[in-house]
C-alpha beads as a LAMMPS data file, in Angstrom:
LAMMPS data file: protein, C-alpha beads

270 atoms
269 bonds

1 atom types
1 bond types

-500.0 500.0 xlo xhi
-500.0 500.0 ylo yhi
-500.0 500.0 zlo zhi

Masses

1 110.0

Atoms # bond

1 1 1 29.985 -271.708 197.835
2 1 1 27.337 -269.079 198.085
3 1 1 25.025 -268.287 195.220
4 1 1 26.773 -264.966 194.793
5 1 1 29.931 -266.834 193.834
6 1 1 28.530 -269.487 191.532
7 1 1 25.832 -272.063 191.034
8 1 1 26.085 -275.000 193.427
9 1 1 25.802 -278.531 192.179
10 1 1 22.334 -279.956 192.509
11 1 1 22.163 -282.778 195.032
12 1 1 19.585 -284.482 192.876
13 1 1 21.774 -284.454 189.801
14 1 1 22.827 -287.901 188.671
15 1 1 26.122 -286.497 187.490
16 1 1 26.926 -284.823 190.787
17 1 1 29.915 -286.295 192.629
18 1 1 31.411 -285.647 196.050
19 1 1 33.974 -282.918 196.479
20 1 1 37.496 -283.566 197.657
21 1 1 36.535 -281.481 200.663
22 1 1 33.670 -283.735 201.775
23 1 1 33.104 -287.399 202.419
24 1 1 32.880 -289.611 199.395
25 1 1 29.778 -291.746 199.201
26 1 1 30.900 -293.757 196.202
27 1 1 34.005 -295.724 195.433
28 1 1 35.301 -294.524 192.098
29 1 1 38.447 -295.149 190.144
30 1 1 40.822 -292.476 191.411
31 1 1 41.479 -289.504 189.166
32 1 1 45.243 -289.128 188.808
33 1 1 46.933 -285.863 187.905
34 1 1 49.791 -286.200 190.334
35 1 1 50.202 -285.985 194.082
36 1 1 51.199 -282.336 193.993
37 1 1 48.009 -281.350 192.172
38 1 1 45.864 -283.316 194.601
39 1 1 47.629 -281.610 197.491
40 1 1 46.929 -278.243 195.902
41 1 1 43.300 -279.190 195.448
42 1 1 42.903 -279.579 199.198
43 1 1 43.182 -275.828 199.538
44 1 1 41.474 -274.978 196.252
45 1 1 38.309 -273.735 197.894
46 1 1 40.087 -271.425 200.330
47 1 1 42.527 -270.230 197.696
48 1 1 39.763 -269.405 195.245
49 1 1 38.226 -266.958 197.675
50 1 1 41.586 -265.470 198.649
51 1 1 42.523 -265.098 195.000
52 1 1 39.264 -263.338 194.142
53 1 1 39.009 -261.037 197.143
54 1 1 39.527 -257.336 196.355
55 1 1 43.168 -256.310 196.296
56 1 1 44.462 -259.841 196.896
57 1 1 46.370 -260.103 193.621
58 1 1 48.677 -257.124 193.443
59 1 1 50.928 -256.434 190.535
60 1 1 53.860 -255.894 192.879
61 1 1 53.813 -259.627 193.589
62 1 1 54.438 -260.483 189.955
63 1 1 58.145 -259.686 189.879
64 1 1 60.993 -257.693 191.320
65 1 1 64.452 -256.909 190.049
66 1 1 66.050 -259.666 192.157
67 1 1 63.361 -262.356 192.508
68 1 1 60.239 -263.551 190.776
69 1 1 57.313 -264.553 192.962
70 1 1 54.077 -266.059 191.615
71 1 1 50.842 -264.099 192.086
72 1 1 48.988 -264.698 195.332
73 1 1 46.869 -267.840 195.363
74 1 1 48.773 -269.573 192.546
75 1 1 49.541 -273.296 192.574
76 1 1 52.217 -274.191 189.993
77 1 1 50.994 -277.786 189.654
78 1 1 47.545 -276.584 188.589
79 1 1 49.140 -274.741 185.681
80 1 1 49.959 -278.139 184.189
81 1 1 46.261 -278.751 183.581
82 1 1 46.453 -276.512 180.506
83 1 1 46.402 -278.814 177.473
84 1 1 47.674 -276.283 174.920
85 1 1 46.511 -278.459 172.036
86 1 1 46.486 -276.318 168.911
87 1 1 43.810 -278.595 167.415
88 1 1 41.459 -278.421 170.397
89 1 1 38.098 -277.180 169.023
90 1 1 36.918 -276.316 172.533
91 1 1 39.651 -273.718 172.993
92 1 1 40.352 -270.286 171.583
93 1 1 43.548 -268.310 171.498
94 1 1 47.146 -269.164 170.687
95 1 1 48.362 -272.510 172.014
96 1 1 51.539 -270.756 173.185
97 1 1 49.777 -267.791 174.811
98 1 1 51.470 -266.816 178.095
99 1 1 48.219 -267.192 180.040
100 1 1 45.702 -270.054 179.894
101 1 1 42.322 -269.780 181.571
102 1 1 40.570 -273.121 182.038
103 1 1 36.811 -272.817 182.444
104 1 1 34.691 -275.591 183.978
105 1 1 31.065 -274.878 183.145
106 1 1 27.541 -276.226 182.564
107 1 1 25.156 -274.974 179.875
108 1 1 22.244 -275.031 182.337
109 1 1 24.138 -272.864 184.837
110 1 1 22.758 -269.310 185.051
111 1 1 26.033 -267.895 186.368
112 1 1 27.925 -269.554 183.518
113 1 1 25.553 -267.832 181.113
114 1 1 26.119 -264.505 182.810
115 1 1 29.881 -264.932 182.464
116 1 1 29.541 -265.991 178.819
117 1 1 27.403 -262.966 177.927
118 1 1 28.769 -260.212 180.157
119 1 1 32.445 -260.979 180.811
120 1 1 33.985 -263.431 178.377
121 1 1 33.528 -261.305 175.224
122 1 1 35.493 -258.478 176.846
123 1 1 38.283 -260.886 177.823
124 1 1 38.413 -262.225 174.283
125 1 1 38.632 -258.749 172.811
126 1 1 41.285 -257.486 175.224
127 1 1 43.412 -260.571 175.816
128 1 1 42.675 -263.438 173.413
129 1 1 42.774 -261.277 170.287
130 1 1 46.035 -259.729 171.517
131 1 1 47.660 -263.138 171.936
132 1 1 47.960 -262.888 175.717
133 1 1 45.204 -265.321 176.732
134 1 1 44.025 -268.761 175.702
135 1 1 40.655 -270.024 176.973
136 1 1 40.210 -273.767 177.312
137 1 1 36.674 -275.006 177.926
138 1 1 35.939 -278.030 180.084
139 1 1 32.453 -279.536 180.189
140 1 1 31.225 -279.922 183.766
141 1 1 27.565 -280.992 183.548
142 1 1 26.120 -281.072 187.073
143 1 1 22.378 -280.542 186.563
144 1 1 21.272 -283.894 185.228
145 1 1 20.459 -285.428 181.858
146 1 1 19.926 -282.199 179.913
147 1 1 23.238 -280.793 181.157
148 1 1 24.959 -283.952 179.964
149 1 1 23.167 -283.837 176.597
150 1 1 24.097 -280.178 176.065
151 1 1 27.721 -280.895 176.914
152 1 1 27.886 -283.729 174.391
153 1 1 26.120 -281.594 171.779
154 1 1 28.612 -278.777 172.294
155 1 1 31.454 -281.250 171.840
156 1 1 29.798 -282.556 168.674
157 1 1 29.475 -279.025 167.292
158 1 1 33.181 -278.625 167.973
159 1 1 33.965 -281.584 165.724
160 1 1 32.722 -279.408 162.862
161 1 1 34.525 -276.308 164.085
162 1 1 31.432 -274.630 165.561
163 1 1 31.844 -275.092 169.306
164 1 1 32.096 -271.405 170.196
165 1 1 29.153 -270.545 167.971
166 1 1 27.132 -273.261 169.723
167 1 1 28.377 -271.892 173.056
168 1 1 27.074 -268.442 172.142
169 1 1 23.683 -269.791 171.025
170 1 1 23.243 -272.010 174.108
171 1 1 24.116 -269.158 176.462
172 1 1 21.988 -266.520 174.727
173 1 1 19.536 -264.844 177.046
174 1 1 16.453 -267.015 177.407
175 1 1 18.014 -270.049 175.702
176 1 1 18.344 -272.087 178.894
177 1 1 14.651 -271.696 179.652
178 1 1 13.794 -273.529 176.426
179 1 1 15.583 -276.619 177.667
180 1 1 18.115 -278.863 175.986
181 1 1 16.042 -281.662 174.532
182 1 1 17.206 -283.413 171.369
183 1 1 15.180 -281.247 168.973
184 1 1 16.252 -278.075 170.748
185 1 1 19.917 -279.068 170.586
186 1 1 19.563 -279.641 166.858
187 1 1 18.064 -276.148 166.534
188 1 1 21.002 -274.682 168.435
189 1 1 23.434 -276.540 166.194
190 1 1 21.685 -275.149 163.128
191 1 1 21.802 -271.668 164.647
192 1 1 25.518 -272.163 165.287
193 1 1 26.129 -272.967 161.639
194 1 1 26.893 -276.680 162.027
195 1 1 26.965 -277.902 158.426
196 1 1 26.126 -281.592 158.786
197 1 1 23.297 -281.933 161.295
198 1 1 22.995 -285.695 160.861
199 1 1 26.659 -286.127 161.718
200 1 1 26.152 -283.756 164.635
201 1 1 23.392 -286.004 166.013
202 1 1 25.529 -289.123 165.606
203 1 1 28.542 -287.500 167.224
204 1 1 26.516 -286.186 170.151
205 1 1 25.194 -289.677 170.896
206 1 1 28.514 -291.422 170.298
207 1 1 30.986 -292.937 172.718
208 1 1 33.668 -290.357 171.876
209 1 1 31.451 -287.508 173.069
210 1 1 30.598 -289.330 176.282
211 1 1 34.273 -290.067 176.951
212 1 1 35.339 -286.483 176.261
213 1 1 32.718 -285.048 178.611
214 1 1 33.587 -287.571 181.317
215 1 1 37.283 -286.692 181.028
216 1 1 36.546 -283.006 181.617
217 1 1 34.089 -283.733 184.402
218 1 1 36.491 -286.087 186.180
219 1 1 39.220 -283.468 185.969
220 1 1 36.992 -280.902 187.659
221 1 1 35.824 -283.225 190.413
222 1 1 39.376 -284.479 190.892
223 1 1 40.352 -280.914 191.789
224 1 1 37.533 -280.568 194.288
225 1 1 35.400 -278.264 192.132
226 1 1 31.753 -278.622 193.159
227 1 1 30.057 -275.700 191.416
228 1 1 30.052 -273.854 188.133
229 1 1 31.616 -271.821 186.762
230 1 1 35.060 -272.579 188.164
231 1 1 38.281 -271.306 186.628
232 1 1 42.025 -271.835 186.787
233 1 1 44.202 -269.006 185.431
234 1 1 47.802 -270.188 185.082
235 1 1 47.410 -272.231 188.226
236 1 1 45.346 -269.670 190.119
237 1 1 41.788 -270.799 190.983
238 1 1 38.900 -268.377 190.659
239 1 1 35.444 -269.285 191.904
240 1 1 32.208 -268.160 190.300
241 1 1 31.178 -265.492 187.808
242 1 1 33.449 -262.827 189.254
243 1 1 33.469 -259.221 187.968
244 1 1 35.454 -258.432 184.838
245 1 1 38.105 -256.583 186.845
246 1 1 38.846 -259.707 188.890
247 1 1 39.597 -261.747 185.778
248 1 1 41.566 -258.898 184.221
249 1 1 43.713 -258.572 187.347
250 1 1 44.384 -262.315 187.438
251 1 1 45.333 -262.364 183.746
252 1 1 47.538 -259.277 184.068
253 1 1 49.295 -260.752 187.109
254 1 1 49.871 -264.061 185.331
255 1 1 51.179 -262.380 182.186
256 1 1 53.551 -260.152 184.172
257 1 1 54.827 -263.122 186.164
258 1 1 55.410 -265.114 182.981
259 1 1 57.255 -262.187 181.393
260 1 1 59.381 -261.689 184.498
261 1 1 60.316 -265.366 184.583
262 1 1 61.269 -265.236 180.932
263 1 1 63.392 -262.139 181.454
264 1 1 65.158 -263.588 184.484
265 1 1 66.735 -261.693 187.408
266 1 1 67.501 -258.095 186.567
267 1 1 66.494 -258.686 182.948
268 1 1 69.372 -261.078 182.229
269 1 1 67.161 -263.429 180.251
270 1 1 68.305 -266.330 182.418

Bonds

1 1 1 2
2 1 2 3
3 1 3 4
4 1 4 5
5 1 5 6
6 1 6 7
7 1 7 8
8 1 8 9
9 1 9 10
10 1 10 11
11 1 11 12
12 1 12 13
13 1 13 14
14 1 14 15
15 1 15 16
16 1 16 17
17 1 17 18
18 1 18 19
19 1 19 20
20 1 20 21
21 1 21 22
22 1 22 23
23 1 23 24
24 1 24 25
25 1 25 26
26 1 26 27
27 1 27 28
28 1 28 29
29 1 29 30
30 1 30 31
31 1 31 32
32 1 32 33
33 1 33 34
34 1 34 35
35 1 35 36
36 1 36 37
37 1 37 38
38 1 38 39
39 1 39 40
40 1 40 41
41 1 41 42
42 1 42 43
43 1 43 44
44 1 44 45
45 1 45 46
46 1 46 47
47 1 47 48
48 1 48 49
49 1 49 50
50 1 50 51
51 1 51 52
52 1 52 53
53 1 53 54
54 1 54 55
55 1 55 56
56 1 56 57
57 1 57 58
58 1 58 59
59 1 59 60
60 1 60 61
61 1 61 62
62 1 62 63
63 1 63 64
64 1 64 65
65 1 65 66
66 1 66 67
67 1 67 68
68 1 68 69
69 1 69 70
70 1 70 71
71 1 71 72
72 1 72 73
73 1 73 74
74 1 74 75
75 1 75 76
76 1 76 77
77 1 77 78
78 1 78 79
79 1 79 80
80 1 80 81
81 1 81 82
82 1 82 83
83 1 83 84
84 1 84 85
85 1 85 86
86 1 86 87
87 1 87 88
88 1 88 89
89 1 89 90
90 1 90 91
91 1 91 92
92 1 92 93
93 1 93 94
94 1 94 95
95 1 95 96
96 1 96 97
97 1 97 98
98 1 98 99
99 1 99 100
100 1 100 101
101 1 101 102
102 1 102 103
103 1 103 104
104 1 104 105
105 1 105 106
106 1 106 107
107 1 107 108
108 1 108 109
109 1 109 110
110 1 110 111
111 1 111 112
112 1 112 113
113 1 113 114
114 1 114 115
115 1 115 116
116 1 116 117
117 1 117 118
118 1 118 119
119 1 119 120
120 1 120 121
121 1 121 122
122 1 122 123
123 1 123 124
124 1 124 125
125 1 125 126
126 1 126 127
127 1 127 128
128 1 128 129
129 1 129 130
130 1 130 131
131 1 131 132
132 1 132 133
133 1 133 134
134 1 134 135
135 1 135 136
136 1 136 137
137 1 137 138
138 1 138 139
139 1 139 140
140 1 140 141
141 1 141 142
142 1 142 143
143 1 143 144
144 1 144 145
145 1 145 146
146 1 146 147
147 1 147 148
148 1 148 149
149 1 149 150
150 1 150 151
151 1 151 152
152 1 152 153
153 1 153 154
154 1 154 155
155 1 155 156
156 1 156 157
157 1 157 158
158 1 158 159
159 1 159 160
160 1 160 161
161 1 161 162
162 1 162 163
163 1 163 164
164 1 164 165
165 1 165 166
166 1 166 167
167 1 167 168
168 1 168 169
169 1 169 170
170 1 170 171
171 1 171 172
172 1 172 173
173 1 173 174
174 1 174 175
175 1 175 176
176 1 176 177
177 1 177 178
178 1 178 179
179 1 179 180
180 1 180 181
181 1 181 182
182 1 182 183
183 1 183 184
184 1 184 185
185 1 185 186
186 1 186 187
187 1 187 188
188 1 188 189
189 1 189 190
190 1 190 191
191 1 191 192
192 1 192 193
193 1 193 194
194 1 194 195
195 1 195 196
196 1 196 197
197 1 197 198
198 1 198 199
199 1 199 200
200 1 200 201
201 1 201 202
202 1 202 203
203 1 203 204
204 1 204 205
205 1 205 206
206 1 206 207
207 1 207 208
208 1 208 209
209 1 209 210
210 1 210 211
211 1 211 212
212 1 212 213
213 1 213 214
214 1 214 215
215 1 215 216
216 1 216 217
217 1 217 218
218 1 218 219
219 1 219 220
220 1 220 221
221 1 221 222
222 1 222 223
223 1 223 224
224 1 224 225
225 1 225 226
226 1 226 227
227 1 227 228
228 1 228 229
229 1 229 230
230 1 230 231
231 1 231 232
232 1 232 233
233 1 233 234
234 1 234 235
235 1 235 236
236 1 236 237
237 1 237 238
238 1 238 239
239 1 239 240
240 1 240 241
241 1 241 242
242 1 242 243
243 1 243 244
244 1 244 245
245 1 245 246
246 1 246 247
247 1 247 248
248 1 248 249
249 1 249 250
250 1 250 251
251 1 251 252
252 1 252 253
253 1 253 254
254 1 254 255
255 1 255 256
256 1 256 257
257 1 257 258
258 1 258 259
259 1 259 260
260 1 260 261
261 1 261 262
262 1 262 263
263 1 263 264
264 1 264 265
265 1 265 266
266 1 266 267
267 1 267 268
268 1 268 269
269 1 269 270
């Protein structure tokens, strides 16, 4: 992926793993989502570019009076990755929202920060607040120890209901340049309004945080994602910090397709 699409994984990162598209240099316990998802992941890279190219996702593909076709670049099996857990502190929006956008991101990623500051707030205002969109965050630390520490700290903030506030503080302009050492992470937690900072520190260093981050990271690598940010919108992969209009088009297409499927052929409701 080019830098214009997203931030590539650092080869020197200890957390970096081989993509499904390349040769694996390590023998790892296989990540199992299902054969259909793995098959879809083989074309994830190509599909992400097709799905984000101008004019590729047209509204006319969402539905017709006689048949309902999924938007271009959609893989139904990838839609099953949405957890839709109403108690998930790393998600925002209704659990039953028609569209779920999964975001795989790293707090040290400049493009992730750009998306968080310039694009995501508009999506929240237009789609999440209206009940159309749910955003589910997945930690994908790829830039070494500080990325991993920030991911675990964000998870820990979420245990006290302050994940999105921590997310905002960590992605504020200039925040990344200050690093994500232990003292700095505590400052960010305080800025985010985390009430019990001692518990926050314990949670961030605990096994549960490590397991949660690894689960998200394994999911991303299992799909062949090698850079951040990466997204899946109702089974449609999007690569990089794309323009707002690209996300809006993908969400609109997904919502229209979902509505058309619910209505059934010729509005019969079947």
